[in-house]
C-alpha positions as CSV (number, residue, x, y, z in Angstrom):
1,M,0.0,0.0,0.0
2,I,2.8,2.5,0.9
3,I,4.7,1.6,-2.3
4,I,1.6,2.3,-4.4
5,L,1.0,5.6,-2.6
6,T,4.7,6.6,-3.0
7,V,4.6,5.7,-6.7
8,C,1.4,7.8,-7.2
9,V,2.9,10.8,-5.3
10,V,6.1,10.5,-7.5
11,L,4.0,10.3,-10.7
12,I,1.9,13.3,-9.6
13,I,5.0,15.3,-8.9
14,I,6.6,14.3,-12.2
15,C,3.3,15.2,-14.1
16,M,3.2,18.6,-12.3
17,L,6.8,19.3,-13.2
18,L,6.2,18.4,-16.8
19,I,3.1,20.5,-17.0
20,G,5.0,23.4,-15.4
21,Y,7.8,23.0,-17.9
22,M,5.4,22.9,-20.8
23,L,3.6,26.1,-19.6
24,I,6.9,28.0,-19.2
25,Y,8.3,26.7,-22.5
26,N,5.1,27.8,-24.3
27,K,5.5,31.2,-22.7
28,Y,9.0,31.5,-24.1
29,Q,7.6,30.4,-27.5
30,E,5.0,33.1,-27.3
31,Y,7.7,35.8,-26.6
32,I,9.8,34.5,-29.4
33,I,6.9,34.8,-31.9
34,R,6.2,38.3,-30.7
35,I,9.9,39.2,-31.0
36,N,10.0,37.8,-34.5
37,E,6.9,39.8,-35.5
38,A,8.5,43.0,-34.1
39,E,11.7,42.3,-36.0
40,V,9.7,41.9,-39.2
41,E,7.9,45.2,-38.6
42,I,11.2,47.0,-37.9
43,D,12.7,45.4,-41.0
44,S,9.8,46.6,-43.1
45,I,10.1,50.2,-41.9
46,L,13.9,50.2,-42.3
47,R,13.5,48.9,-45.9
48,K,11.0,51.6,-46.5
49,R,13.4,54.3,-45.2
50,F,16.2,52.8,-47.4
51,D,13.9,52.9,-50.5
52,L,12.9,56.5,-49.8
53,L,16.6,57.6,-49.4
54,N,17.5,55.7,-52.5
55,K,14.7,57.5,-54.5
56,S,15.9,60.8,-53.1
57,I,19.3,60.5,-54.9
58,S,17.8,61.1,-58.4
59,I,15.5,63.8,-57.1
60,I,18.4,65.7,-55.4
61,K,20.4,65.4,-58.6
62,A,17.5,66.6,-60.8
63,N,16.8,69.6,-58.6
64,T,20.4,70.8,-57.9
65,D,23.6,71.3,-59.7
66,I,25.5,68.8,-57.5
67,E,28.2,66.8,-59.3
68,G,29.4,63.5,-58.0
69,D,27.9,61.1,-55.6
70,I,25.0,62.0,-53.5
71,L,24.1,60.0,-50.3
72,E,27.2,57.8,-50.9
73,L,26.3,55.8,-47.8
74,I,23.0,54.6,-49.5
75,V,24.9,53.7,-52.6
76,K,27.3,51.6,-50.5
77,L,24.5,50.0,-48.6
78,R,22.9,48.6,-51.8
79,S,25.2,45.7,-52.0
80,R,25.8,45.0,-48.3
81,K,23.9,42.5,-46.1
82,L,23.3,44.1,-42.7
83,T,21.4,43.3,-39.6
84,N,18.5,45.6,-38.6
85,F,20.7,47.1,-35.9
86,E,23.4,48.0,-38.5
87,L,21.0,49.2,-41.1
88,D,19.2,51.4,-38.6
89,R,22.5,53.0,-37.6
90,S,23.5,53.5,-41.2
91,L,20.2,55.0,-42.2
92,Y,20.4,57.4,-39.3
93,E,23.6,58.8,-40.9
94,A,22.1,58.9,-44.3
95,I,19.0,60.8,-43.1
96,N,21.4,63.3,-41.5
97,E,23.1,63.7,-44.8
98,F,19.7,64.0,-46.5
99,N,18.7,66.7,-44.1
100,E,22.0,68.6,-44.8
101,Y,21.1,68.6,-48.6
102,S,17.7,69.9,-47.6
103,E,19.2,72.8,-45.7
104,K,22.0,73.6,-48.2
105,Y,19.7,73.6,-51.2
106,P,16.4,75.4,-50.5
107,E,15.3,74.7,-54.1
108,L,14.7,71.1,-53.1
109,K,11.8,72.3,-51.0
110,E,10.0,73.3,-54.2
111,S,10.0,69.7,-55.5
112,D,6.8,67.8,-54.7
113,N,8.7,64.5,-54.9
114,F,11.4,65.7,-52.4
115,I,8.7,66.9,-50.0
116,K,6.9,63.5,-50.3
117,I,10.2,61.7,-49.4
118,E,10.8,64.1,-46.5
119,L,7.3,63.4,-45.2
120,G,7.8,59.7,-45.7
121,L,11.0,59.8,-43.7
122,N,9.4,61.7,-40.9
123,E,6.5,59.2,-40.8
124,S,8.9,56.3,-40.7
125,E,10.8,57.9,-37.9
126,A,7.6,57.9,-35.7
127,E,6.9,54.3,-36.8
128,I,10.4,53.1,-36.0
129,I,10.3,54.8,-32.5
130,A,7.0,53.0,-31.8
131,C,8.4,49.6,-33.0
132,R,11.6,50.0,-31.0
133,K,9.6,50.6,-27.9
134,Y,7.4,47.6,-28.6
135,Y,10.4,45.4,-29.4
136,N,12.3,46.5,-26.2
137,D,9.2,45.9,-24.1
138,I,9.0,42.4,-25.3
139,I,12.7,41.9,-24.8
140,T,12.4,43.1,-21.2
141,D,9.7,40.6,-20.5
142,Y,11.6,37.8,-22.3
143,N,14.8,38.6,-20.4
144,H,12.9,38.7,-17.2
145,L,11.8,35.1,-17.9
146,V,15.4,34.1,-18.6
147,K,16.6,35.5,-15.4
148,T,14.0,34.5,-12.8
149,L,13.1,31.2,-11.2
150,P,11.6,28.8,-12.2
151,S,11.6,29.9,-15.8
152,S,15.4,30.3,-15.7
153,I,15.6,26.5,-15.3
154,V,13.6,26.0,-18.4
155,A,15.8,28.6,-20.2
156,K,18.9,26.6,-19.3
157,I,17.4,23.3,-20.4
158,A,16.0,24.8,-23.7
159,K,19.1,27.0,-24.2
160,F,17.2,30.2,-24.3
161,K,19.6,33.2,-23.9
162,E,19.0,36.9,-23.0
163,K,18.4,39.0,-26.1
164,N,19.7,42.5,-26.9
165,Y,17.7,45.6,-26.8
166,F,17.2,47.8,-29.8
167,D,18.3,51.2,-28.6
168,G,18.6,53.1,-31.9
169,R,21.9,54.8,-31.2
170,D,24.0,56.2,-34.0
171,R,27.6,55.5,-34.9
172,T,28.7,58.9,-33.8
173,D,28.1,58.2,-30.1
174,D,30.9,57.2,-27.7
175,I,29.2,53.9,-26.8
176,L,30.6,51.2,-29.0
177,N,28.5,48.2,-27.8
178,D,25.2,50.0,-27.5
179,F,22.9,47.1,-28.2
180,K,23.5,45.6,-24.8
181,L,21.5,43.8,-22.2
């Protein structure tokens, strides 16, 4: 009788541990799906910004007397494969260059196409800020799971690691490793 009772208690404990493991593992999967969705949204916005800047090259050339390369960074980015973090940083620099052209050449403000690109870049800035916040909020919750008990045990078993925040810093700052935990 005692052996049967002991076996039943052990089976119940094992079942509860397995159910707990599955619930926590599924919570991780939920966060991973949300992180992936946020990354896709960020990627879409960054590609939109890149396309707008790429289109602006011909518009700037058509409306000014500039000789040589315009927005050289965009031209260089065409053939490179970058992460969203790297692309965001590079686009930040290209947008600064775009804004410099806007200030140096007031005749660009007379072009409807240039104004549309400028508006598109401003809209995308608001979108990327919102997406960064959403992404970082998800990362905060995910990293909290990785670090706290009992979910940290599941993280070690399933090899889930902390993820980096997307802080949107530019290359001109003094912080070299700014996508940190």
